[in-house]
N, C-alpha and C positions, 0 to 999 in steps of 0.2 A: 860673467853673469850669467848664472843658470835659465836658459827659459825652455819653458812646457809645453806640450799643451792642455788646458784645462779639459781635468775631469771626473769634474764633479759642480757643470753648466747648474744644474735643478736644485745646486743646495740651501738657495734662497727660497726656494720651495719649498722644500723641503722645512727648514725653520719657520715657515711664518708658519705652514701650514702643519705645523704642530702650534703656529700662538694659538691658532685660530679654536682649535681641538682643541685648549688648553682654557681658553678662551669659555666655552660650551658646558662647563663641566655639571655635569648632571645634578640635578637638586631641586626642590620645589615644584613642582608641576613639570621639572623633565622629562620625557620617556627615559627608559631608564638607556640607550643608545645614545645618549646627550643630543636628543633634535632639539628641536624649541613646543613647545608645548602647543598642540592650535590655533589658540586665542591669537596667539602671536605671531603667530604664520598669515594669521587671515587679515590681522590688523595690518602687516607689510604687504599686503599686497591689496586690498582695501586701500592704500595711501601710493603704493605704484600705481593701479588702477586708475584711478581717480588724476594724478600730473601724466600720464598717456595719453587721457577724452583731450588732456588741457593741452597738452602740446600736442594732438590733432589736430585741436580747435584750432589752435593756432596759425596751422600750414593751411586749412582751407579759406582762411579771410576772414574777415566778419559777416556780409555778406550769406555768407557761407553758414554760417554754430546755428544751432539748433537750441530756439529761443530757452528749451528747459534744461539749459547744459550743467551739470553738476563744475562748478568752479572751485579749485582750490586752490589759492593764494599765500605763497611762502615769503614769508620776512625776511628781512636776513638782521634780524632786529642786533644789541650787543649777544653777548657769550660772557656767560660764569669765567671768570680767571686760568681757575684748573681746567674748565674744560678744552677749551683753543690754546693753551700750553701742553696738553694732553693732545688732544687731535691734532695739532701744529708740528709737534714730535712727529708722534708716526705717518706721520704725511708725507714729514721732508726724508725722516730714516728711510717710510718704502721708496719713496721715491726716487734719495740716493741709491739705495741698492739696486730698483732698476735701471738707472743707466749708464750702473757701471755693468750690470751683467749685459746691459746692449752692444758699451761701448767692448766690453769682453767680447760677448761673440765666442763663439769654438777659435778661438786665434790662437798660439803661443803666450803664456802672457809666463811672466818672472813670480819667484819665490813671492817674492816683496808682495808684488801686485798681486800676488793670491793669494797673502795674506792681508790682503789691505781691504779687498773685496770680501772676505772673510768677516774683518771684522764688522765692516759696515752690515754685514747679510744678518750677523745676530745680534747688531743693535735694533735692524728694521725690523726683526723677530722678537729679544725682546718690548720692542716700545708697541710693538699690535697686543705682542698678549694681554701686556694693564691698558692698554686701549679696550681690546673685546673686557676684559675681567669689571674691566670700571664704567661700561658706559651702553655693552652689548647686553653684556650675559645677563636673562629672566636671574638669576638669582644671587649675582650681587652688581647690578648694570640701575639703569637707570627707570623708573618706573612707567610701566605701557600711559599713561598719560600725564608725561614729564612734561613740559614747553618746550623742552629739548628738540625732543621725537621734530618738532617745526620746523627747527632750523635747517637750512640752506645746506648745510656744512654741514648735517648731520645723516640728512638724507646727502649727500651727497660722496660720504666720507665712506657710509652699509654699504651706495654702490660700487664707490671696488675695490670693494673689502669681497663684493659679491660677486663681479667679474673674475679678483683675484681666480677667491674660491670656485670659479665654474673650470677659469681655463685651466687649475688646478686638474683638476676630479678631468676634464676633456686631456689632460696632457696636450693642452694647444698654450702656456704662458710666451713663446715669443714672441706667438703672432698678437697676443694681445700686451702686449708688454706697451705697444708705443701706446694701444687704446686706454690703458690702465695709469703712464705715468699719466698725458693729459689730463682724466682723472681727479687726480689729485694737484695736479697745478689747480686746478679747477678748487678745487678742499684749501687750499692756502691763499689762494687769494680772492676768496669769499670771508676765510677769517680772516682775512689782511682786513676788506672791506666793515665782517662787524664789530671788528674791536672790542671792548671789556666791558663789561658793565661794574 
């Protein structure tokens, strides 16, 4: 049995990064470089800011909270079956690929193990691309006012993708891998609790 040191530990990064780029294809309302339009960015920032304020208020305790604080409440209501299937498949595939990368590290692995890892990475990339095109991309995804955007499952999957994208850009994926795996587990737990419509 032949063993060799992994030569391509960043293949997962490249596969999924490419998938995310394809998911954000330029279309109506997009800048020519494929960047999201400012109204989508502003909506995401408002939502994230509001949730960050709620989290900060929770840390302060009931006596310290401001009476005029804006509260955002997300309810984990049942999800449409197609969305639940897509988010669970994408989150599981990405989590499995990241788990396999974490286990393999930079150690020597067999050709068979390398092939299995490559298959997991390809599957994750394909499912993330499909999820991005169906639910994140403004051109083909959800409408800005879609109720699904208020789901904690959607929010935490979006957050996991943002963590991944940030880790790739800053070349810190090995350091962020466990955080990302934890976020994906959270997405899977929330999706299981929500069930389907």
